[in-house]
Structures are given as structure tokens and as C-alpha cells.
C-alpha positions as CSV (number, residue, x, y, z in Angstrom):
1,M,-2.1,-23.2,27.7
2,S,-4.1,-20.4,29.2
3,Q,-7.8,-20.6,29.1
4,T,-8.1,-16.9,28.5
5,L,-7.5,-17.2,24.8
6,S,-10.2,-19.2,23.1
7,A,-10.1,-20.3,19.5
8,S,-13.6,-18.8,18.7
9,T,-12.6,-15.4,20.1
10,L,-9.4,-15.4,18.0
11,L,-11.3,-16.5,14.9
12,A,-13.7,-13.6,15.3
13,V,-10.8,-11.1,15.0
14,P,-10.1,-11.7,11.2
15,L,-13.7,-12.8,10.4
16,A,-15.4,-9.6,11.7
17,P,-13.7,-7.3,9.1
18,L,-14.3,-10.0,6.4
19,V,-18.0,-10.1,7.1
20,G,-18.1,-6.2,7.0
21,S,-16.2,-6.3,3.7
22,L,-18.5,-8.9,2.1
23,L,-21.7,-7.1,3.2
24,A,-20.5,-3.7,1.9
25,G,-18.9,-5.1,-1.2
26,I,-21.8,-7.3,-2.3
27,L,-24.9,-5.5,-1.0
28,G,-23.5,-2.0,-1.3
29,T,-22.4,-2.1,-4.9
30,S,-24.1,-2.7,-8.3
31,F,-22.8,-6.3,-8.2
32,G,-25.4,-7.1,-5.5
33,G,-28.0,-4.6,-6.6
34,N,-27.0,-1.6,-4.4
35,R,-29.3,-2.8,-1.6
36,I,-27.6,-0.8,1.2
37,G,-26.6,2.8,1.2
38,R,-23.4,4.6,2.2
39,R,-24.3,5.0,5.8
40,L,-25.0,1.4,6.4
41,S,-21.9,0.3,4.4
42,H,-19.5,2.4,6.5
43,T,-21.3,1.5,9.7
44,L,-21.0,-2.3,9.0
45,T,-17.3,-2.2,8.0
46,I,-16.3,0.2,10.9
47,F,-18.2,-2.1,13.4
48,G,-16.4,-5.1,12.0
49,V,-13.0,-3.5,12.5
50,L,-14.0,-2.1,15.9
51,V,-14.9,-5.7,17.1
52,A,-11.5,-6.9,15.8
53,F,-9.7,-4.1,17.6
54,V,-11.5,-4.7,20.9
55,L,-10.9,-8.4,20.8
56,S,-7.2,-7.7,19.8
57,A,-6.8,-5.4,22.8
58,M,-8.3,-8.0,25.1
59,T,-5.9,-10.6,23.6
60,L,-2.9,-8.2,24.1
61,K,-3.9,-7.7,27.7
62,S,-4.1,-11.5,28.4
63,V,-0.7,-12.0,26.6
64,A,1.1,-9.2,28.3
65,L,-0.3,-9.4,31.8
66,D,-1.4,-13.0,32.3
67,G,1.3,-14.7,30.1
68,A,-1.5,-16.3,27.9
69,R,-0.4,-18.1,24.7
70,F,-2.2,-19.9,21.9
71,N,-0.9,-22.3,19.3
72,E,-3.5,-24.6,17.7
73,T,-4.5,-25.9,14.4
74,L,-8.2,-25.1,13.7
75,Y,-8.7,-26.9,10.4
76,T,-6.7,-29.4,8.4
77,W,-7.2,-28.6,4.7
78,M,-5.3,-31.6,3.3
79,V,-2.4,-33.9,3.9
80,V,0.0,-34.6,1.0
81,G,2.5,-37.3,1.5
82,G,2.9,-36.5,5.2
83,L,2.9,-32.7,4.6
84,K,0.0,-31.1,6.5
85,M,-1.8,-28.1,5.0
86,E,-3.5,-26.4,7.9
87,V,-5.2,-23.3,9.1
88,G,-4.2,-22.4,12.6
89,F,-3.3,-19.5,14.9
90,L,-0.2,-18.8,16.9
91,V,-0.7,-16.0,19.4
92,D,2.3,-14.7,21.4
93,G,3.7,-11.2,22.2
94,L,4.6,-10.5,18.6
95,T,1.2,-11.6,17.2
96,A,-0.8,-9.7,19.9
97,M,1.1,-6.5,19.2
98,M,0.7,-6.8,15.5
99,M,-3.0,-7.5,15.8
100,C,-3.6,-4.3,17.9
101,V,-1.5,-2.1,15.6
102,V,-3.3,-3.4,12.5
103,T,-6.8,-3.1,13.9
104,F,-6.3,0.3,15.6
105,V,-4.7,2.0,12.5
106,S,-7.3,0.3,10.3
107,L,-10.1,1.6,12.5
108,M,-8.7,5.2,12.3
109,V,-8.4,4.9,8.6
110,H,-12.0,3.7,8.3
111,I,-13.3,6.6,10.3
112,Y,-11.2,9.1,8.3
113,T,-12.4,7.6,5.0
114,I,-16.0,8.8,5.8
115,G,-14.7,12.4,5.4
116,Y,-12.1,11.9,2.7
117,M,-14.1,9.8,0.2
118,D,-17.4,11.6,0.9
119,E,-17.9,12.7,-2.7
120,D,-16.5,9.5,-4.4
121,E,-18.8,7.3,-6.4
122,G,-16.9,4.1,-5.3
123,Y,-17.5,4.9,-1.6
124,N,-19.0,1.5,-0.6
125,R,-16.5,-0.4,-2.8
126,F,-13.6,1.4,-1.0
127,F,-14.9,0.5,2.4
128,S,-15.2,-3.1,1.3
129,Y,-11.6,-3.2,0.0
130,I,-10.0,-1.7,3.2
131,S,-11.9,-4.1,5.4
132,L,-10.7,-7.0,3.2
133,F,-7.2,-5.6,3.5
134,T,-7.5,-5.7,7.3
135,F,-8.7,-9.3,7.2
136,S,-5.8,-10.3,4.9
137,M,-3.2,-8.8,7.2
138,L,-4.7,-10.4,10.3
139,M,-4.6,-13.8,8.7
140,L,-1.0,-13.2,7.9
141,V,0.1,-12.1,11.4
142,M,-2.0,-14.7,13.3
143,S,-0.9,-17.8,11.3
144,N,1.0,-20.6,12.9
145,N,2.2,-22.1,9.6
146,M,3.7,-21.0,6.3
147,L,0.8,-22.0,4.1
148,Q,-1.5,-19.5,5.9
149,L,1.3,-17.0,6.0
150,F,1.5,-17.3,2.3
151,F,-2.3,-16.9,1.9
152,G,-2.2,-13.7,3.9
153,W,0.9,-12.6,2.0
154,E,-0.8,-13.0,-1.4
155,A,-4.1,-11.6,-0.2
156,V,-2.6,-8.3,1.0
157,G,-0.8,-8.1,-2.4
158,L,-4.1,-8.7,-4.3
159,V,-6.1,-6.1,-2.3
160,S,-3.3,-3.6,-2.6
161,Y,-3.6,-4.0,-6.4
162,L,-7.4,-3.3,-6.1
163,L,-6.8,-0.2,-3.9
164,I,-3.8,1.4,-5.7
165,G,-5.9,1.2,-9.0
166,F,-9.1,2.2,-7.2
167,W,-9.7,5.0,-9.7
168,F,-9.6,2.5,-12.6
169,N,-10.3,5.1,-15.3
170,K,-7.1,6.9,-14.5
171,P,-4.2,5.7,-16.6
172,S,-1.5,6.5,-14.0
173,A,-3.4,4.5,-11.3
174,I,-3.6,1.5,-13.7
175,F,0.1,1.7,-14.3
176,A,0.9,2.0,-10.6
177,N,-1.2,-1.0,-9.5
178,M,0.2,-3.2,-12.3
179,K,3.8,-2.1,-11.3
180,A,3.0,-3.0,-7.6
181,F,1.6,-6.3,-8.6
182,L,4.5,-7.3,-10.8
183,V,7.3,-6.2,-8.5
184,N,5.7,-8.1,-5.7
185,R,5.5,-11.2,-7.8
186,V,9.3,-11.0,-8.2
187,G,9.7,-11.0,-4.5
188,D,7.0,-13.6,-4.0
189,F,8.9,-16.0,-6.3
190,G,11.8,-15.9,-3.9
191,F,9.5,-16.3,-0.9
192,I,7.7,-19.4,-2.3
193,L,11.2,-21.0,-3.1
194,G,12.2,-20.4,0.5
195,I,8.9,-22.0,1.8
196,G,9.4,-24.9,-0.7
197,L,12.9,-25.6,0.6
198,I,11.6,-25.7,4.2
199,A,8.8,-28.0,3.2
200,A,11.3,-30.3,1.3
201,Y,14.0,-30.5,4.0
202,A,12.0,-30.1,7.2
203,G,8.9,-32.0,6.0
204,T,6.6,-29.5,7.7
205,L,5.1,-26.0,7.2
206,N,4.4,-25.5,10.9
207,Y,6.5,-22.8,12.6
208,V,7.2,-24.6,15.8
209,E,8.1,-27.9,14.1
210,T,10.3,-26.1,11.6
211,F,12.2,-24.2,14.3
212,A,12.7,-27.5,16.2
213,K,14.6,-28.7,13.2
214,A,16.5,-25.5,12.7
215,A,19.8,-26.9,14.0
216,E,19.4,-29.9,11.7
217,L,18.8,-27.6,8.7
218,G,21.9,-25.6,9.7
219,G,24.2,-28.6,9.1
220,V,22.9,-29.3,5.5
221,T,24.5,-27.9,2.3
222,F,22.5,-27.0,-0.7
223,P,22.7,-29.8,-3.3
224,G,25.5,-29.4,-5.9
225,T,27.1,-26.5,-4.0
226,S,29.1,-25.7,-0.9
227,W,26.4,-23.2,0.2
228,M,24.7,-23.7,3.5
229,L,21.0,-24.7,2.9
230,V,19.8,-22.4,5.6
231,T,21.6,-19.4,3.9
232,V,19.7,-20.2,0.7
233,I,16.4,-20.5,2.5
234,C,16.9,-17.2,4.4
235,I,17.9,-15.2,1.4
236,C,15.0,-16.6,-0.6
237,L,12.6,-15.7,2.3
238,F,14.2,-12.2,2.5
239,I,13.7,-11.6,-1.2
240,G,10.0,-12.0,-0.4
241,A,10.4,-9.4,2.3
242,M,12.2,-7.1,-0.1
243,G,9.2,-7.1,-2.4
244,K,6.5,-6.7,0.2
245,S,8.5,-4.3,2.5
246,A,9.8,-2.4,-0.5
247,Q,13.6,-2.8,-0.1
248,F,16.1,-1.8,-2.7
249,P,15.9,-2.7,-5.7
250,L,12.3,-3.9,-5.3
251,H,11.2,-0.6,-3.8
252,V,10.0,0.9,-7.1
253,W,6.3,0.1,-6.6
254,L,5.9,2.0,-3.3
255,P,6.1,5.7,-4.4
256,D,3.7,4.9,-7.3
257,S,1.2,3.4,-4.9
258,M,0.4,7.1,-4.0
259,E,-2.0,6.9,-7.0
260,G,-4.6,5.3,-4.7
261,P,-6.7,7.5,-2.4
262,T,-4.9,8.8,0.7
263,P,-6.5,6.6,3.3
264,I,-5.2,3.5,1.6
265,S,-1.7,5.1,1.4
266,A,-1.9,5.4,5.2
267,L,-3.0,1.8,5.6
268,I,-0.5,0.2,3.2
269,H,2.4,2.3,4.5
270,A,1.7,2.1,8.2
271,A,0.1,-1.1,9.4
272,T,-0.4,-3.5,6.6
273,M,1.5,-4.9,3.6
274,V,4.9,-3.1,4.0
275,T,5.3,-4.3,7.6
276,A,4.6,-7.9,6.5
277,G,8.2,-8.5,5.4
278,I,9.6,-7.2,8.6
279,F,7.2,-9.3,10.7
280,M,8.0,-12.4,8.7
281,V,11.8,-12.1,9.2
282,A,11.3,-11.5,12.9
283,R,9.0,-14.5,13.1
284,M,11.7,-16.6,11.3
285,S,14.5,-15.4,13.6
286,P,15.5,-19.0,14.6
287,L,16.4,-19.7,11.0
288,F,18.1,-16.3,10.2
289,E,20.3,-16.6,13.3
290,L,22.0,-19.6,11.7
291,S,23.3,-17.7,8.7
292,D,25.7,-14.7,9.1
293,T,25.7,-14.4,5.3
294,A,22.0,-13.8,5.1
295,L,22.2,-11.3,8.0
296,N,25.0,-9.4,6.2
297,F,22.9,-9.3,3.0
298,I,19.9,-8.0,5.0
299,L,22.2,-5.3,6.6
300,V,23.5,-4.1,3.2
301,I,20.0,-4.0,1.5
302,G,18.5,-2.2,4.6
303,S,21.3,0.4,4.7
304,I,21.0,1.3,1.0
305,T,17.3,1.7,1.4
306,A,17.5,3.7,4.6
307,L,19.9,6.3,3.2
308,F,19.2,6.6,-0.5
309,M,15.4,6.6,-0.2
310,G,15.8,9.5,2.2
311,F,17.8,11.4,-0.5
312,L,15.0,10.9,-3.0
313,G,12.5,12.2,-0.4
314,I,14.4,15.6,-0.4
315,I,13.5,16.3,-4.1
316,Q,9.8,15.4,-4.0
317,N,7.2,18.1,-4.3
318,D,4.0,16.0,-4.0
319,I,3.1,15.9,-0.2
320,K,2.1,12.2,-0.4
321,R,5.3,11.3,-2.2
322,V,7.5,12.9,0.5
323,V,5.8,10.8,3.1
324,A,6.1,7.7,0.9
325,Y,9.9,8.0,0.6
326,S,10.0,8.5,4.3
327,T,8.2,5.1,4.7
328,L,10.9,3.5,2.4
329,S,13.7,5.0,4.5
330,Q,12.1,3.9,7.8
331,L,11.5,0.4,6.5
332,G,15.3,0.4,5.7
333,Y,16.0,1.2,9.3
334,M,13.8,-1.8,10.4
335,T,15.6,-4.0,8.0
336,V,19.0,-2.9,9.3
337,A,17.8,-3.8,12.8
338,L,16.9,-7.3,11.6
339,G,20.3,-7.7,10.0
340,A,22.0,-6.7,13.2
341,S,20.0,-9.5,15.0
342,A,18.1,-6.9,16.9
343,Y,14.7,-8.4,15.9
344,S,12.8,-7.0,18.8
345,V,14.1,-3.5,18.1
346,A,12.9,-3.8,14.5
347,V,9.5,-4.9,15.7
348,F,9.5,-2.0,18.2
349,H,10.2,0.5,15.4
350,L,7.5,-1.2,13.3
351,M,5.0,-0.5,16.0
352,T,6.0,3.2,16.8
353,H,6.3,3.9,13.0
354,A,2.8,2.6,12.3
355,F,1.3,5.3,14.5
356,F,3.3,8.3,13.4
357,K,3.3,7.3,9.7
358,A,-0.5,6.8,9.7
359,L,-0.7,10.2,11.4
360,L,1.5,11.9,8.8
361,F,-0.4,10.3,5.9
362,L,-3.8,11.2,7.2
363,G,-2.4,14.7,8.1
364,A,-1.2,15.0,4.4
365,G,-4.7,13.9,3.3
366,S,-6.3,16.5,5.6
367,V,-4.1,19.2,4.0
368,I,-5.0,18.0,0.5
369,M,-8.7,18.3,1.5
370,G,-8.3,21.7,3.1
371,M,-6.3,22.9,0.1
372,H,-9.0,21.9,-2.4
373,H,-7.0,18.9,-3.6
374,N,-3.7,20.6,-4.4
375,Q,-0.9,18.2,-3.5
376,D,2.1,20.3,-4.5
377,I,3.9,21.6,-1.4
378,R,5.4,24.5,-3.5
379,W,2.0,26.1,-3.7
380,M,1.0,25.9,0.0
381,G,2.4,27.9,3.0
382,G,0.9,29.5,6.0
383,V,-1.7,26.7,6.3
384,R,-1.3,26.4,10.2
385,K,-3.7,29.4,10.9
386,Y,-6.5,27.8,8.8
387,M,-6.0,24.2,9.9
388,P,-4.8,24.3,13.6
389,I,-5.6,20.6,14.4
390,T,-4.0,19.3,11.2
391,W,-1.0,21.5,11.9
392,I,-0.3,20.5,15.5
393,T,-0.9,16.8,14.8
394,S,1.4,16.9,11.7
395,L,4.1,18.6,13.8
396,L,3.9,15.9,16.5
397,G,4.1,13.2,13.7
398,S,7.2,14.9,12.2
399,L,8.9,15.2,15.6
400,A,8.3,11.5,16.2
401,L,9.6,10.7,12.7
402,I,12.9,12.5,13.2
403,G,13.5,10.9,16.6
404,T,13.0,13.8,19.0
405,P,13.8,12.8,22.6
406,F,10.7,11.5,24.6
407,F,8.7,11.0,21.3
408,S,8.0,7.4,20.3
409,G,10.2,7.4,17.2
410,F,13.2,8.5,19.3
411,Y,13.2,5.3,21.4
412,S,12.9,2.9,18.5
413,K,15.2,4.8,16.1
414,D,18.0,5.4,18.6
415,S,17.8,1.8,19.7
416,I,18.4,0.7,16.0
417,I,21.4,3.1,15.7
418,E,22.9,1.7,19.0
419,A,22.3,-1.9,17.9
420,V,24.1,-1.4,14.6
421,H,26.9,0.3,16.4
422,E,27.3,-2.8,18.7
423,S,27.1,-5.3,15.8
424,H,30.3,-7.2,14.8
425,L,29.1,-8.3,11.3
426,P,31.3,-7.2,8.4
427,A,28.5,-5.1,6.9
428,A,27.8,-3.2,10.2
429,G,30.4,-0.5,9.4
430,F,28.5,0.6,6.2
431,A,25.2,0.2,8.1
432,N,26.4,2.4,10.9
433,F,27.3,5.2,8.5
434,A,24.0,4.8,6.6
435,V,21.7,5.0,9.7
436,L,23.6,8.0,11.1
437,A,23.6,9.9,7.8
438,G,19.9,9.0,7.4
439,V,19.1,10.8,10.7
440,F,20.2,14.2,9.1
441,V,18.4,13.4,5.8
442,T,15.1,12.4,7.5
443,A,15.1,15.6,9.6
444,F,15.8,17.7,6.5
445,Y,13.1,16.3,4.2
446,S,10.5,16.0,7.0
447,F,10.8,19.6,8.1
448,R,11.2,20.9,4.5
449,M,7.7,19.5,4.0
450,Y,6.5,20.9,7.3
451,F,7.9,24.4,6.8
452,L,6.7,24.7,3.1
453,V,3.2,23.5,4.1
454,F,2.4,25.1,7.4
455,H,4.7,28.2,7.6
456,G,6.0,31.1,5.5
457,K,4.0,33.0,2.9
458,E,0.7,31.8,1.5
459,R,1.4,30.6,-2.0
460,Y,-1.8,28.6,-2.8
461,D,-3.2,31.3,-5.2
462,Q,0.0,31.2,-7.3
463,N,-0.2,27.6,-8.5
464,P,0.0,27.7,-12.4
465,E,-1.6,24.3,-12.7
466,A,-4.4,24.9,-10.2
467,H,-7.1,24.2,-12.7
468,H,-5.6,20.8,-13.5
469,D,-4.7,19.6,-10.1
470,A,-8.2,18.8,-8.8
471,H,-8.5,15.4,-7.0
472,Y,-9.3,12.9,-9.7
473,A,-12.5,11.7,-8.3
474,H,-13.7,15.1,-7.1
475,D,-14.5,17.0,-10.2
476,G,-16.5,19.5,-8.2
477,H,-13.4,21.0,-6.6
478,H,-12.1,23.8,-8.7
479,E,-12.2,26.4,-6.0
480,V,-8.8,27.7,-6.9
481,H,-8.5,30.8,-4.9
482,H,-10.5,29.9,-1.8
483,D,-8.7,29.9,1.6
484,P,-7.8,26.5,3.1
485,H,-10.3,25.2,5.7
486,E,-10.0,22.7,8.6
487,S,-11.2,19.2,7.8
488,P,-14.5,17.8,9.4
489,W,-14.4,15.9,12.7
490,V,-14.3,12.4,11.1
491,V,-10.9,13.5,9.8
492,T,-9.5,15.4,12.8
493,V,-10.5,12.8,15.5
494,P,-8.4,10.0,13.9
495,L,-5.5,12.5,13.7
496,V,-5.8,13.3,17.4
497,L,-6.2,9.6,18.4
498,L,-3.1,8.7,16.3
499,A,-1.0,11.6,17.7
500,I,-1.3,10.2,21.3
501,P,0.5,6.9,20.7
502,S,2.9,8.8,18.4
503,V,4.1,10.7,21.4
504,V,3.8,8.2,24.3
505,I,4.0,4.6,23.1
506,G,7.8,4.5,22.8
507,F,8.3,5.6,26.4
508,L,5.8,3.1,27.7
509,A,6.8,0.1,25.6
510,I,10.6,0.2,25.3
511,Q,11.4,-1.8,28.5
512,P,8.9,-4.7,28.1
513,M,9.5,-5.0,24.3
514,L,13.3,-4.8,24.2
515,F,14.4,-6.2,27.6
516,G,11.3,-7.7,29.2
517,D,9.5,-11.0,28.6
518,F,7.0,-9.7,26.1
519,L,8.8,-11.0,23.0
520,K,11.0,-13.5,24.7
521,D,9.3,-16.6,23.3
522,A,8.5,-15.1,19.9
523,I,12.0,-14.1,18.9
524,F,15.2,-16.2,19.2
525,V,18.7,-14.6,19.2
526,D,21.9,-16.5,19.5
527,A,23.5,-14.3,22.2
528,V,26.9,-15.9,21.8
529,K,27.3,-15.2,18.1
530,H,25.3,-12.0,18.0
531,P,25.5,-10.3,21.5
532,V,23.8,-7.1,20.3
533,M,20.8,-7.1,22.6
534,L,23.0,-8.0,25.5
535,E,25.2,-5.0,24.8
536,L,22.1,-2.9,24.3
537,S,20.7,-3.9,27.7
538,K,23.9,-2.5,29.3
539,L,23.5,0.8,27.5
540,I,19.8,1.5,28.1
541,H,18.7,2.0,31.7
542,G,15.1,3.2,31.3
543,P,13.3,5.6,28.9
544,A,13.8,8.8,30.9
545,Q,17.5,8.3,31.3
546,M,17.8,7.4,27.6
547,A,16.1,10.6,26.5
548,M,18.3,12.7,28.8
549,H,21.4,11.0,27.6
550,A,20.4,11.6,24.0
551,I,21.4,15.3,24.1
552,S,25.0,14.3,24.2
553,T,24.8,11.8,21.3
554,A,25.4,12.3,17.5
555,P,21.8,11.3,16.3
556,F,20.2,14.2,18.3
557,W,22.6,16.8,16.9
558,L,22.3,15.4,13.4
559,A,18.5,15.6,13.6
560,L,18.7,19.2,15.0
561,A,21.1,20.1,12.2
562,G,18.7,18.7,9.6
563,V,15.8,20.9,11.0
564,V,18.0,24.0,11.2
565,V,19.3,23.6,7.7
566,S,15.8,23.1,6.3
567,Y,14.6,26.1,8.2
568,Y,17.4,28.2,6.8
569,M,16.9,27.0,3.2
570,Y,13.1,27.3,3.1
571,M,12.2,30.0,5.6
572,V,15.2,32.3,5.9
573,N,16.8,32.1,2.5
574,P,14.5,30.4,-0.1
575,A,16.6,31.8,-2.9
576,L,19.3,29.1,-2.0
577,P,17.3,26.0,-3.0
578,A,16.1,27.8,-6.1
579,A,19.7,28.6,-7.0
580,I,20.8,25.0,-6.4
581,L,17.9,23.8,-8.7
582,A,19.0,26.3,-11.4
583,L,22.6,24.9,-11.5
584,P,23.3,23.3,-14.8
585,S,23.2,19.5,-14.6
586,R,26.3,17.8,-16.1
């Protein structure tokens, strides 16, 4: 046990945002008598998240460079018949990476919120909620047992309910948060059954103790059936992940979550909540490796999500909804990687995706602000000359999303495609088709949005519903025919800071995360049954070589084709999509 990680330091990481949240939520609202103003509320919450980020970064440095690890119980809540209910932390490469991603993206979202929610009456309440969200997610990723994991799991679900329905006088927001809550309860029912079966048959909720008994669980059949117990456990756990990480058919809540303010869309879709399911399956890899049935199930579900959610992204006109369907599709890619036993690749894509997806969401929010709260991409165009910072950062985010060589998304996405290609599971054939077709679809809808928003003719004075499209909470914005304007610095600085990792993090992290020791003790793969990572290590010989080789591979040309087709349809010949829309539906 390394001395560099102390329990008190680790405890400060989730508690700092919690304290900020409580102060802003109690003293900054009418509940506590409005004792503190806006400035103090956002200062306290941002300071809390900043402390969490700095401590997380120090933890990551200790874990990555010094090989520090931590696994201790901090508090025993109760003991029931030999089953211990505990609060404790497990910090290894996987946890340290997640802590940094969650706190950094959350910090950017907090700073951005100052500008975005400037005119909103619920300003202090919003800051309280997003800090509470950060606390919940940190408790989830740092846990060393399933009880605490479940606490964090339910806490992010609860706070997402509060945030999606933040404008609680708006009927569509109320519908959306109820939908998110109920769909997640369906997934959570499966999740708690999985945890219950582990507690019943392994007699423990601790990760390490459960994994030590994994082989024993692998030899047991489910009572009254010929099914393997571990298959039932894994499928139940994955149903939990399907709800939380919005996999088909439990994906229906995620597009509706756009009813919440844009900053929370960025937080839910990039670093918190939707990544929880992916993290959980990667953490439970010693169990999932025992069941090929469960892995095939994960592959099929992930493939359907990756491809078909991309198709739905093509027909969206709301700028936030396009990015939301893109999140669904990318979560499908992560799930496919989990099913192919490439857990480290899934986690790698989770990390790169968090940065460029937060960037795209915040970029979309900046466009909405600049366009006086119009969200319909059909009534934008030519925005780049008015909003240069938003334009260039959104372009970098889009290039990362479609997997352009040397950008972060390229390294993680191409590794997933290669991993699926090397998988020998029965469902791998369908998955291989889905992830390759998804490359073209992603490039098409991403650049459809990019071209319609930032290039072409200015169409923002032609919006027939301009008078009705004002941002719900900003009744003062009816400046219909005004030119767009660049957002204030509190909005553009987070965009620039998120653009940097969106470009470089993949290049820097691919070797240590996929083939180094960084995740070696966090993730277990049965290399004999599932030699995917072994095959991958033979194919990938460094980030520069991988990017150079990409030009001769199918994903690169499919992505390029997607960009070219979208350019032709929306810039060169806009009459074509209009003619397709006008075709009579049968």
C-alpha cells in the first residue's frame, strides 16, 4: 500500500463538491432564506469542484507514475448475518482516470454555467444540483463495494431527475424527467437483482472478495434451470447498465433529457450518469469474462444502439438533439467494446468521448446563446463569422467525434473497430457491420449539423417560429432579427480548455491505457478464451504509426465519404434533402 494516497485526501474529493452543493442549495435559495447571493453561490460550488479536480489530478499522478493503490473500508454501516454493509474506496488506474474526467468536465460545466444561466431565476439552485451530481458520480466511481456503487448509481439518477425537470413549470420538462426516472427504474430493477444474487451466492458485496470467488460462481447453475448463475448475474447487471447508459431499448429517456438546460446536458452526456453503466461493466470484468452468453448479449445490444441511434441523429433539427443521438451512438460503440472483451478500449473511448462530447454540447449551448435562443439548425447558417471561437472549437469536436486521424476520437474509435474485427464471438459479425456502417452515419449527421450551423447562407431571419422559440427561462430574448454574437469569456474559455484534450489526449493515452500497466490490475481479461487485446497489441505499434496507417483503412474512407456526402447535400445541392423529405411516405 503506497503512502501517497491517504484516506482523508480521497474523502475530500467527493465531499468538497457536496459541501459546495449544500451551501448553495440551502443558503442560496428561499429554503434557507436566500442568505447568499449569486456570486458567492457559484464561487463556493466552483471552488468545491476545483478542489476535487486538483486532488483527483494528484491521485492520478500517484497512481500512474508511482504505482500507488488504495483499497480500504472507511466506515462499516452495519453487518447483517455476516454480510457487511460498508463505505470504502478502491483507487486504481480505472478509478483515478474516472475521477479526473468527472471533476474536469464538471469544472468546465460549472464555469460555463455562469454565462449560460445568467438570467435564470433558479441560478443558485442549478449550481447546487450540478455540484450534487458531481458528488454522486464520484461516490459511484470511487466505491470498493456494491452497496456504495448502488448508492452512487441511484443518487445520479435522482439528481438527473431534478436537473432534467429544472424548469418545473414547463410541461415537456416534467414529462422528460419522469420518463428518465421511470426508464432508469426498469434498468435498476435488473441491477439490484444482479447485486442480490452476488450477495446471496458470494456472501459479500466487496469487489475484491467477490472477484476472488468468481471461479466458484462460474461453476454454479441457477436454481431450477440449466443456466449458468454467472450468466444470469451478468445479464441482470447489464440491464442496469442499459438503463443508465441508455442502450436499446432503454435509450428512450436520453433524447428527452434535452429539456434540461444545456450545461446539464453536457454533464449527463459526457462525464456522469451515462458513463456509469460502461464503468460498472468494466469494473465487473472478472465476472463478465466467465459468460460468453452475456458478452454476446452485450455485443448485440451495443451494435443496435451504435447504428440505429446514428440513423435517428440524421433526421433531427434541434441542435441539442443531434448531439444527444450522437451520445447514444457512441455509448453503443463503448458497449460493443465491452462485449468484445476489450474493456480497456471501452474505457479509453469513454475518456476521449467525455472531452469532445462536453465540447460539442457546450458549443451547441454557445450557438443557442449567440442565436438568441433559437435551437433549430434549419434557421442558422453562416454563424462562423460571428462566433469564431465557438466555430473553431465545434469543428475540432466534430473532427474528434468522426474519428479523424491524430484526433482523440480516432484512437479510441478505431481501436473498437479493430477489436470487434478480431473477436470470435458469434455476434461479432453483426457488430463488425454495425460499427463500420456507424462510421459513415456519424460523419454524415455530425457534419450535416456543422455545415447547416456554421456555413452557407444566413437563414436566422427566416424562422417562422422565431417569436415562439425563445429559451424557456429567458423571456427577455425576443431579439428575432439581430445578428448572432460571440458568447462571453466564461463560455468560450471552457470550450478552448475542452478542445485541447479533444485533440491530444488519445495520442498521449493510447499506449499506457490499452497496452501498458495503467489498467492492468483494474480489468481482467481471459486471454485464452478472448484473445482480442493480444491481437490488438500486434496490430497497433504506436499512435503515430496508427494514424498514418489509417489512410489505407475502411473507417477513414467511410468517415470521409460521410463528410463529402453531407457537404454535397447541404452545401452544394440543398434541393436534394428537400426532395427526399417531400417523397410520399408509404
